[in-house]
C-alpha positions in Angstrom: -8.6 -13.8 -40.3 -10.7 -14.9 -43.2 -11.7 -11.5 -44.4 -14.5 -12.6 -46.8 -16.3 -14.5 -44.1 -15.8 -11.8 -41.6 -17.2 -9.2 -43.9 -20.4 -11.2 -44.4 -22.0 -10.9 -41.0 -21.7 -9.4 -37.5 -21.7 -11.3 -35.3 -20.2 -14.1 -37.4 -22.3 -17.3 -37.3 -20.4 -19.8 -35.3 -20.6 -22.7 -37.9 -18.8 -20.4 -40.3 -16.4 -19.4 -37.6 -15.5 -23.0 -36.9 -15.4 -23.9 -40.6 -12.9 -21.1 -41.2 -10.7 -22.3 -38.3 -10.9 -25.9 -39.5 -9.9 -25.0 -43.0 -6.9 -23.2 -41.7 -5.9 -26.1 -39.5 -6.3 -24.2 -36.2 -8.5 -27.0 -34.8 -6.0 -29.6 -33.5 -7.0 -32.8 -35.3 -9.2 -34.0 -38.2 -11.5 -35.8 -35.7 -11.9 -32.7 -33.6 -12.4 -30.6 -36.7 -15.2 -33.0 -37.7 -16.8 -32.6 -34.3 -16.6 -28.8 -34.3 -17.2 -28.1 -38.0 -20.2 -30.2 -39.0 -20.5 -29.1 -42.5 -18.1 -28.9 -45.4 -19.5 -25.6 -46.6 -21.1 -22.8 -44.6 -23.7 -21.7 -43.7 -25.8 -24.8 -43.0 -26.8 -26.2 -40.6 -28.1 -23.4 -38.4 -26.7 -23.2 -34.9 -25.6 -26.9 -34.8 -22.1 -26.0 -33.9 -23.2 -23.3 -31.5 -24.6 -25.9 -29.0 -21.1 -27.3 -28.4 -19.8 -24.0 -27.1 -22.8 -22.4 -25.5 -21.0 -22.1 -22.2 -18.0 -20.5 -23.9 -20.0 -17.5 -25.2 -19.5 -15.5 -22.1 -16.2 -14.5 -23.7 -17.4 -12.4 -26.6 -15.7 -13.0 -29.9 -16.0 -9.4 -30.9 -14.8 -6.2 -29.4 -18.1 -4.5 -28.7 -16.3 -1.1 -28.4 -15.2 -1.1 -32.0 -17.0 0.8 -34.8 -20.0 -1.0 -36.5 -17.9 -1.5 -39.6 -15.2 -3.2 -37.8 -15.0 -7.0 -38.1 -11.9 -7.7 -36.1 -11.9 -10.8 -33.9 -10.4 -10.3 -30.5 -7.4 -12.6 -30.6 -7.3 -13.3 -26.9 -11.0 -13.9 -26.7 -10.7 -16.4 -29.6 -7.9 -18.3 -27.8 -10.0 -18.4 -24.6 -12.9 -19.6 -26.7 -11.0 -22.4 -28.3 -9.4 -23.5 -25.1 -12.8 -23.7 -23.5 -14.1 -25.7 -26.5 -11.2 -28.1 -26.1 -11.9 -28.5 -22.4 -15.6 -28.8 -22.8 -15.4 -31.5 -25.4 -12.7 -33.3 -23.3 -14.9 -33.3 -20.3 -18.0 -34.4 -22.3 -16.2 -37.2 -24.0 -16.2 -39.4 -21.0 -20.0 -39.4 -21.2 -20.1 -40.4 -24.8 -19.9 -44.0 -26.1 -19.0 -45.2 -29.5 -22.3 -47.1 -29.8 -24.9 -44.5 -29.1 -25.5 -41.0 -27.7 -28.8 -42.1 -26.1 -27.1 -43.3 -23.0 -25.7 -39.8 -22.1 -26.8 -38.8 -18.6 -28.2 -35.3 -19.1 -27.5 -34.5 -15.4 -23.8 -34.8 -16.0 -23.4 -32.1 -18.6 -25.6 -29.3 -19.9 -23.6 -29.5 -23.1 -24.2 -33.3 -23.4 -27.9 -32.7 -22.7 -28.3 -30.2 -25.5 -26.2 -32.3 -27.8 -28.5 -35.3 -27.3 -31.5 -33.1 -28.0 -30.1 -31.8 -31.2 -29.0 -35.2 -32.4 -32.5 -36.6 -31.9 -33.8 -34.0 -34.3 -31.3 -35.1 -36.9 -31.1 -31.6 -38.4 -30.3 -31.7 -42.1 -28.3 -34.9 -41.6 -25.7 -32.9 -39.6 -26.3 -35.1 -36.6 -24.8 -38.1 -38.3 -21.7 -36.0 -39.2 -21.4 -35.0 -35.5 -21.8 -38.6 -34.3 -19.0 -39.8 -36.6 -16.7 -37.0 -35.7 -17.4 -37.3 -31.9 -17.0 -41.1 -32.1 -13.6 -40.8 -33.8 -12.6 -38.1 -31.5 -13.7 -40.1 -28.4 -11.7 -43.1 -29.6 -8.6 -41.0 -30.1 -9.0 -39.1 -26.8 -9.4 -42.1 -24.6 -6.5 -44.1 -26.1 -3.2 -43.1 -24.5 -0.7 -42.1 -27.2 2.5 -40.2 -27.5 2.5 -36.7 -29.0 4.0 -36.8 -32.5 3.6 -33.1 -33.3 2.2 -30.0 -31.7 -1.4 -29.3 -32.6 -2.5 -25.9 -33.8 -3.9 -25.0 -30.5 -0.8 -26.1 -28.7 1.4 -24.0 -31.0 -0.8 -20.9 -30.4 -0.9 -21.4 -26.7 2.8 -21.9 -26.5 3.6 -18.8 -28.5 1.1 -16.9 -26.4 2.7 -18.1 -23.2 6.2 -17.1 -24.3 4.9 -13.6 -25.0 2.5 -13.1 -22.1 3.1 -15.7 -19.4 -0.6 -16.4 -19.8 -2.5 -19.6 -20.9 -0.4 -22.0 -18.9 -3.6 -23.8 -17.6 -4.9 -24.1 -21.2 -1.5 -25.4 -22.3 -1.6 -28.0 -19.5 -5.1 -29.1 -20.6 -3.9 -29.4 -24.2 -1.2 -31.9 -23.2 -3.4 -33.7 -20.7 -4.8 -36.2 -23.2 -6.8 -38.3 -20.7 -8.1 -35.3 -18.8 -7.1 -36.6 -15.3 -5.4 -33.4 -14.3 -1.9 -35.0 -14.3 0.9 -35.1 -16.8 3.4 -37.9 -17.2 7.0 -36.7 -17.7 7.3 -38.4 -21.1 4.4 -36.4 -22.4 5.9 -33.1 -21.3 9.3 -34.2 -22.6 7.8 -34.8 -26.0 5.9 -31.5 -25.9 9.0 -29.6 -25.0 11.1 -31.1 -27.7 8.5 -30.1 -30.3 8.1 -26.6 -28.7 11.9 -26.0 -29.0 11.7 -26.9 -32.7 8.8 -24.5 -33.2 10.5 -21.5 -31.5 13.7 -20.0 -32.9 14.3 -17.5 -30.1 16.0 -19.9 -27.7 13.1 -19.4 -25.3 13.6 -22.7 -23.4 16.5 -22.8 -21.0 18.9 -25.8 -21.1 18.0 -26.8 -17.6 14.3 -27.3 -18.5 14.5 -31.1 -18.8 16.5 -31.5 -15.6 14.0 -29.4 -13.6 11.2 -31.4 -15.1 12.8 -34.7 -14.1 13.3 -33.5 -10.6 9.7 -32.4 -10.2 8.2 -35.6 -11.7 10.7 -38.0 -10.2 8.1 -40.0 -8.2 4.7 -38.7 -9.4 2.9 -37.2 -12.4 2.8 -33.4 -12.2 -0.3 -31.4 -11.6 -1.2 -28.0 -13.1 0.5 -25.9 -10.3 3.7 -27.9 -10.6 3.5 -27.5 -14.4 3.1 -23.7 -14.0 6.2 -23.6 -11.7 8.1 -25.6 -14.2 7.1 -23.4 -17.1 8.3 -20.3 -15.3 11.7 -21.9 -14.5 12.1 -23.2 -18.0 11.3 -20.1 -20.0 12.6 -17.4 -17.7 15.2 -14.9 -18.7 18.7 -16.1 -18.8 20.3 -15.2 -15.5 16.9 -15.1 -13.8 17.1 -15.0 -10.0 14.0 -15.4 -7.8 13.5 -12.2 -5.8 11.7 -13.9 -3.0 14.6 -15.3 -0.9 16.4 -12.0 -0.7 13.1 -10.1 -0.1 12.2 -12.4 2.8 15.6 -11.9 4.3 15.7 -8.1 3.8 15.7 -5.9 6.9 15.2 -2.8 4.9 11.7 -3.6 3.8 10.3 -3.1 7.2 8.1 -5.1 9.5 5.3 -7.1 7.9 2.2 -8.8 9.1 2.6 -12.3 10.5 2.5 -15.1 7.9 -0.4 -17.4 7.7 0.0 -21.2 8.4 1.8 -23.2 5.7 -1.4 -25.0 4.8 -3.3 -21.8 4.1 -4.3 -21.5 0.4 -4.1 -17.9 -0.9 -6.5 -17.1 -3.7 -4.0 -14.6 -5.1 -0.8 -16.8 -5.3 2.1 -17.5 -7.5 0.0 -19.6 -9.9 -3.0 -17.2 -10.1 -1.0 -13.9 -10.2 0.3 -12.3 -13.4 2.8 -14.8 -14.8 4.2 -12.0 -17.0 5.2 -10.1 -13.8 6.5 -13.3 -12.3 8.8 -13.9 -15.2 9.9 -10.3 -15.4 13.4 -9.4 -14.4 15.0 -6.1 -13.5 18.6 -6.7 -12.7 19.5 -3.2 -11.6 17.6 -3.7 -8.4 18.0 -7.5 -8.4 19.5 -10.2 -6.1 22.9 -8.7 -5.8 21.5 -5.3 -4.8 19.2 -6.9 -2.2 22.1 -8.8 -0.7 24.0 -5.5 -0.6 21.1 -3.9 1.4 21.3 -6.8 3.8 25.0 -6.3 4.4 24.5 -2.6 4.8 21.8 -3.2 7.4 24.3 -5.4 9.3 26.8 -2.5 9.3 29.1 -3.4 6.4 30.3 -0.4 4.3 28.8 -0.7 0.7 29.9 1.2 -2.4 26.8 1.2 -4.6 27.9 1.3 -8.2 24.9 -0.6 -9.5 22.7 2.3 -10.6 23.0 5.8 -12.1 21.8 7.6 -8.9 24.2 10.5 -8.7 23.0 12.2 -5.5 23.1 8.9 -3.6 26.9 8.7 -4.0 27.7 12.3 -3.2 27.0 14.5 -6.2 25.8 17.9 -5.0 22.5 19.3 -6.2 22.7 22.4 -8.4 21.7 25.4 -6.3 19.6 27.3 -8.9 17.3 24.3 -9.4 16.7 23.8 -5.7 16.1 27.5 -5.0 13.5 27.8 -7.7 11.8 24.6 -6.7 11.5 25.7 -3.0 9.9 29.0 -4.0 7.4 27.1 -6.2 6.3 25.0 -3.3 6.4 27.6 -0.5 3.2 29.6 0.1 3.7 33.0 -1.6 3.8 34.9 1.7 6.7 32.7 2.9 8.6 32.9 -0.4 8.2 35.0 -3.5 6.1 37.6 -1.7 8.0 37.7 1.5 9.4 41.2 2.3 12.9 39.9 2.7 12.8 37.6 -0.4 15.3 39.7 -2.4 17.8 39.3 0.4 17.3 35.6 0.6 17.3 34.7 -3.1 19.0 36.0 -6.3 16.8 38.1 -8.5 16.8 35.6 -11.4 15.7 32.8 -9.1 12.7 34.9 -7.9 11.9 35.8 -11.5 11.9 32.2 -12.6 9.9 31.0 -9.7 7.2 33.6 -10.3 7.1 32.5 -14.0 6.7 28.8 -13.1 4.1 29.6 -10.4 2.1 31.5 -13.0 2.3 28.4 -15.4 1.1 26.1 -12.6 -1.7 28.5 -11.7 -3.3 29.6 -8.4 -4.1 26.0 -7.3 -0.4 25.5 -6.8 1.9 22.5 -7.0 -0.4 20.2 -5.0 -3.0 20.0 -7.7 -3.4 17.8 -10.8 -2.3 19.3 -14.1 -3.3 18.6 -17.7 -2.6 14.9 -18.4 -0.1 15.7 -21.1 1.7 18.1 -18.8 1.6 21.9 -18.1 1.4 23.7 -21.4 3.9 26.4 -20.5 6.5 23.7 -19.5 5.9 21.8 -22.8 6.6 25.1 -24.6 9.9 25.3 -22.8 10.8 21.8 -23.9 9.8 22.5 -27.5 12.0 25.6 -27.5 14.9 23.5 -26.1 14.5 20.9 -28.8 14.2 23.5 -31.6 17.4 25.2 -30.4 19.3 21.9 -30.1 18.3 20.5 -33.5 17.8 23.6 -35.6 14.3 22.4 -36.5 10.8 23.2 -35.2 9.3 21.3 -32.3 5.7 21.6 -31.1 4.4 21.5 -27.5 1.4 19.4 -28.7 3.8 16.6 -29.6 5.4 16.5 -26.1 4.3 14.6 -23.1 5.8 15.2 -19.6 6.3 12.0 -17.7 7.6 10.6 -14.4 11.1 10.1 -15.7 11.9 8.4 -19.1 10.9 5.0 -17.8 7.2 6.0 -17.5 7.3 7.3 -21.0 8.9 4.1 -22.3 6.1 2.1 -20.6 3.4 4.3 -22.2 4.8 3.8 -25.7 5.3 0.0 -25.3 1.8 -0.2 -23.9 0.4 1.4 -27.0 2.7 -0.5 -29.4 2.3 -4.1 -28.2 -1.1 -5.4 -29.4 -0.7 -9.1 -29.8 1.4 -12.1 -28.7 3.2 -11.9 -32.0 4.3 -8.3 -31.6 8.1 -7.9 -31.1 10.4 -5.0 -30.1 14.0 -5.0 -31.2 16.4 -4.0 -28.4 20.1 -3.7 -28.3 22.2 -6.4 -26.7 23.4 -5.3 -24.2 20.4 -3.1 -23.2 19.0 -1.3 -20.2 16.7 -3.8 -18.5 13.7 -1.6 -18.4 13.0 -2.6 -22.0 13.2 -6.4 -21.5 11.2 -6.1 -18.2 8.4 -4.1 -19.7 8.2 -6.1 -22.9 7.9 -9.3 -20.8 5.2 -7.8 -18.6 3.2 -6.4 -21.5 3.2 -9.6 -23.4 5.5 -8.8 -26.3 8.5 -10.6 -27.7 12.1 -9.3 -27.5 14.4 -9.4 -30.5 18.0 -8.6 -29.6 20.3 -7.0 -32.1 23.9 -7.4 -30.9 26.3 -4.5 -30.5 29.8 -5.3 -31.6 32.1 -5.0 -28.6 35.3 -5.3 -30.6 34.2 -2.3 -32.7 33.3 -0.1 -29.7 29.8 -1.4 -29.4 28.9 -0.5 -32.9 25.8 -1.8 -34.7 25.6 -2.7 -38.4 22.8 -2.6 -40.9 23.5 -6.3 -41.6 22.9 -7.2 -38.0 19.6 -5.3 -38.0 18.5 -7.0 -41.2 19.5 -10.4 -40.0 17.5 -10.2 -36.8 14.5 -8.7 -38.5 14.4 -11.5 -41.0 14.7 -14.1 -38.3 11.8 -12.5 -36.5 9.7 -12.6 -39.6 10.5 -16.3 -40.2 9.3 -17.0 -36.6 6.0 -15.3 -37.4 6.7 -12.2 -35.4 5.7 -8.7 -36.3 8.4 -6.2 -35.3 6.6 -3.0 -34.2 9.4 -1.0 -32.6 13.1 -0.7 -32.1 14.9 0.8 -29.0 18.1 2.8 -29.5 20.0 4.0 -26.5 22.4 6.9 -27.2 24.7 7.4 -25.4 24.7 3.7 -24.5 23.6 2.1 -21.3 25.3 -0.1 -20.1 28.0 0.2 -22.8 28.9 3.9 -22.7 29.4 4.4 -26.5 28.3 7.6 -28.3 26.8 6.9 -31.7 28.1 8.8 -34.7 25.8 10.6 -37.1 26.2 7.7 -39.5 25.3 5.2 -36.8 22.1 7.0 -35.9 21.2 7.4 -39.6 21.7 3.7 -40.2 19.2 2.8 -37.5 16.8 5.5 -38.5 16.7 4.6 -42.2 16.3 0.9 -41.3 13.3 1.7 -39.1 11.8 4.1 -41.8 12.1 1.5 -44.6 10.6 -1.3 -42.5 7.7 0.6 -40.9 9.2 0.2 -37.4 8.7 2.8 -34.7 12.1 4.1 -33.4 12.2 4.6 -29.7 15.3 6.8 -29.1 16.5 6.8 -25.5 18.5 10.0 -25.2 18.6 10.5 -21.4 22.5 10.8 -21.4 22.7 13.5 -24.1 24.6 15.8 -21.8 27.0 13.0 -20.8 29.6 12.9 -23.7 33.2 13.0 -22.4 35.4 12.5 -25.5 36.4 15.4 -27.7 35.9 13.6 -31.0 32.2 12.7 -30.4 29.0 14.7 -30.0 25.4 13.8 -29.3 23.2 13.9 -32.3 19.5 13.4 -31.8 17.4 11.0 -33.7 15.0 13.9 -34.4 17.7 15.9 -36.2 18.6 12.8 -38.3 14.9 12.2 -39.1 14.5 15.7 -40.5 17.8 15.9 -42.3 18.4 12.4 -43.7 17.0 11.2 -47.1 15.0 8.1 -46.6 13.7 9.1 -43.2 10.8 11.3 -44.4 8.3 8.7 -43.1 10.2 7.7 -39.9 7.9 7.3 -36.9 9.9 8.4 -33.9 9.5 8.8 -30.1 12.4 10.4 -28.3 12.9 10.3 -24.5 14.7 12.5 -22.0 15.0 12.6 -18.2 16.0 14.8 -15.3 17.6 11.8 -13.6 20.8 11.8 -15.7 22.9 14.4 -17.5 24.4 16.9 -15.0 21.3 17.4 -13.1 21.0 13.9 -11.5 17.6 14.6 -9.8 16.4 11.0 -9.9 13.9 11.2 -7.1 12.0 14.1 -8.8 10.8 11.7 -11.5 10.9 14.3 -14.3 11.1 13.7 -18.0 9.4 13.9 -21.4 9.0 12.2 -24.7 8.5 13.9 -28.1 6.4 12.4 -30.9 7.6 12.8 -34.5 5.7 11.4 -37.6 3.2 9.6 -35.4 -0.4 8.9 -36.5 -2.8 11.6 -35.0 -5.2 8.9 -34.0 -2.4 7.1 -32.0 -1.6 10.5 -30.4 -5.2 10.8 -29.2 -5.0 7.3 -27.7 -1.7 8.2 -26.0 -3.5 11.2 -24.4 -6.2 8.8 -23.2 -3.6 6.6 -21.7 -1.9 9.5 -20.0 -5.3 10.6 -18.7 -5.8 7.3 -17.0 -2.8 8.2 -14.8 -4.2 11.8 -14.4 -0.8 13.5 -14.8 2.9 13.2 -14.0 4.3 14.6 -10.8 4.3 18.4 -10.7 7.8 18.5 -9.1 9.1 16.5 -12.0 7.4 18.8 -14.5 9.0 21.8 -12.8 12.4 20.1 -12.8 12.0 19.3 -16.5 11.5 23.0 -17.2 14.6 23.9 -15.2 16.6 21.2 -17.0 15.8 22.6 -20.5 15.8 26.2 -19.5 18.4 27.2 -17.0 19.4 30.7 -15.8 20.1 33.2 -18.5 23.6 34.5 -19.2 24.2 37.7 -17.3 21.8 36.7 -14.5 22.8 36.8 -10.9 22.8 32.9 -10.7 24.5 32.2 -14.0 28.2 32.1 -13.0 27.6 29.9 -10.0 25.3 27.6 -12.1 28.0 27.2 -14.8 30.7 26.5 -12.3 28.6 23.8 -10.6 27.8 22.2 -13.9 31.5 22.3 -14.9 32.6 20.6 -11.7 30.1 17.8 -12.2 31.0 17.3 -15.9 34.8 17.4 -15.3 34.4 14.9 -12.5 32.4 12.5 -14.6 34.8 12.7 -17.5 37.9 12.3 -15.2 36.4 9.3 -13.4 35.2 7.6 -16.6 38.7 7.5 -17.9 40.2 6.6 -14.5 37.8 3.6 -14.1 38.3 2.2 -17.6 42.1 2.6 -17.4 42.1 0.9 -14.0 40.0 -2.0 -15.1 42.1 -2.6 -18.2 45.2 -2.7 -16.1 43.9 -5.9 -14.3 44.9 -9.1 -15.9 41.7 -10.9 -17.1 39.5 -7.8 -17.4 38.9 -5.9 -20.6 36.8 -2.7 -20.9 35.8 -0.6 -23.9 36.2 3.2 -23.4 33.3 4.9 -21.6 32.7 7.7 -24.1 29.5 8.8 -22.5 26.7 8.0 -20.0 27.7 6.9 -16.5 28.9 3.3 -16.8 31.7 0.9 -17.7 30.8 -2.6 -18.9 34.0 -4.8 -18.6 34.4 -8.3 -19.9 35.9 -11.0 -17.5 38.0 -14.0 -18.2 37.3 -16.6 -15.5 38.7 -20.0 -14.7 36.7 -23.0 -16.1 36.1 -24.2 -12.6 34.2 -21.0 -11.7 31.9 -21.6 -14.7 31.3 -25.1 -13.6 30.5 -24.1 -10.0 28.1 -21.4 -11.2 26.3 -23.9 -13.4 26.0 -26.4 -10.5 24.5 -23.6 -8.3 22.1 -22.6 -11.1 23.7 -19.2 -11.3 25.2 -17.2 -14.1 29.0 -16.9 -13.8 28.8 -13.2 -13.5 26.3 -13.5 -10.6 28.7 -15.8 -8.8 31.4 -13.2 -9.4 29.3 -10.2 -8.4 28.2 -11.8 -5.2 31.8 -12.7 -4.4 32.9 -9.2 -5.1 30.2 -7.8 -2.8 31.0 -10.1 0.1 34.8 -9.5 -0.1 34.9 -5.8 -0.9 31.5 -4.2 -0.4 31.3 -3.1 -4.0 27.9 -3.6 -5.5 27.8 -4.1 -9.3 25.2 -5.6 -11.6 25.9 -8.9 -13.4 26.2 -8.4 -17.2 23.7 -11.2 -17.8 21.0 -8.8 -16.5 21.6 -6.6 -19.6 22.0 -9.4 -22.1 25.3 -10.2 -23.7 26.9 -12.4 -26.3 26.9 -16.1 -25.6 29.9 -17.1 -23.5 30.7 -13.5 -22.4 31.0 -12.8 -18.6 31.0 -9.3 -17.1 29.4 -6.7 -15.0 28.2 -3.1 -15.2 29.6 -0.5 -12.8 29.1 3.3 -12.5 31.9 5.8 -12.1 29.7 8.1 -10.0 31.3 7.7 -6.6 33.8 10.5 -5.6 37.4 10.1 -6.6 38.6 8.8 -3.3 36.0 6.0 -3.2 36.6 5.2 -6.9 40.4 4.9 -6.3 39.8 2.5 -3.5 37.2 0.6 -5.6 39.7 0.1 -8.5 42.3 -1.3 -6.1 39.6 -3.7 -4.7 38.5 -4.7 -8.2 42.1 -5.8 -8.8 42.6 -7.7 -5.5 39.3 -9.4 -5.7 39.8 -10.6 -9.3 43.2 -12.0 -8.4 41.9 -13.9 -5.4 38.7 -15.1 -7.1 40.7 -16.6 -10.0 43.3 -18.1 -7.7 40.5 -19.7 -5.6 38.9 -21.4 -8.6 42.2 -22.3 -10.3 43.1 -24.2 -7.2 39.8 -26.2 -7.5 40.5 -27.2 -11.1 
């Protein structure tokens, strides 16, 4: 990052490159710095340092796609380069003696051969500097010693691994001082202790040392064992391996026969994306897979784990389905059929014809514009403008496969380095933590105050931002979920303004998740969009905002259609163009979802033939949700040992449990979170499928779960009774063990 040196040449001469790294202590030790950086001041000698890393230059330092004036070094390429340098020198060191370089066998190493050739020329006296540096380094590298502090490379590799799951092999090599491909447990212990001191995000689980001791009980660990250990030691709290449940699942379907145990797959758990391997998505996690197993065996299951309204009995709205069917049917079978006016209401036919014209003659089976059909984006813009009282523009709107696809697009474009962080609420919807982990960013949780109705304070936001900065992280974005998932709170105008002004003042992109904006059940609260706050609140003039909405929630509940949108506000036009490029790589979102998005924001007009029935169906859905939200929370609060904040909106309750100490001990002994132990017990005993609260994040020491109130009243009444009976029997069981 030395701008003066970078400005001077393109490509940057490697001696200068290494000199800059050495001056900034990025090379791990003085001896190795002397070996890599053969001169105290650049640019002499010419190319002496280059010979050390000739084999590394396959990884370009520069991004050749950048403009000619750009001098930015590709961070990941640099790290790969340095790791290769470290490995190259390590492997060559065994061929170097402290007495002379003349005995090097050229056949053993191309690098050693060129090094010997260069040294015999004694260019500008630099050879003697390299001999001294290499001799000192060789002496240090071949003498077993205990790690006393993390080197610059180790720190960088460690931070990179925590963010991306990548670089575990290079990290292994940096600890493997004698280069024999094995690590003693004491070396890893020492490394881990220093790594914990370096990182302030509690990234290492308490069980890390125990797991390490078990793995290295009777032998040094190799690189594959090290990778396994890293995943287990740095995984999300509450991490559960999906493989056992996946292997047992009868709902996956028949798979090809397994190969013999000794078969070595090229694409395996060590070579695959470690970011994906570490990723967790609790909403479809271990408890749900066990529920599917039980359902396949014939056990009745009440699925309250996910906001999937139609799967638990919510009826689709007639107007939506009629219009969609006419959009898909060939014209002669639908809108142009001679009996169409007898089969469909007039406003349904009118709307279907309008949407067919927007789609065009190619029909719903063709790709659309990558940003979405222009006419439908106009419908969305009109909806936003009417909702907020401020203009919205179709060019700022992207139609997406549900809100999740839009969130992934934005995070893809936001996270550009291992040090980039996204602030997320705790508790949060796990799509955020899952995507950030997979994309190689860092999560910074800001805690919602349960005792104050899941409120967030400016002090908490500032505290977490300052901690992130002290850890060397760059906070790029902040996720706000309103109404809350899993917490069910509805933010006030002041709440939204607090978050928006915080983001504006600190140059943080606000990601406003507003998919439950129609789901507000209490009379003293209303949904207020972040866009409205951004336009109307002093201090938010420069807020950079992305707002998300979806056809999966609200009163529409069409999860399988995968419809949704995001709106950009105050975003750099260049970034907008790159988002279009990203959308283009996926061609377009599903046309059925785009049509459903239009219907969501633009229903039947008042006075139309379908209007009264449409309003009645919406009212029944809304009244049922509001009634069941209160019923569930009241029922949970009536159970001794369960506390639950009001579900003001969304589709969920998020109760807190008080469990016997023995249950906590058993969970720890089983390498489970207490709420996973509880949720599995609830499932086995009652058939109710909930999600452990640990999957959403929660305050240390808290135990709980998330449940929906979507099932019909008769099922919910039964579920509340079973919640009570199970909690009583669960506590009695573990009290008796204590």
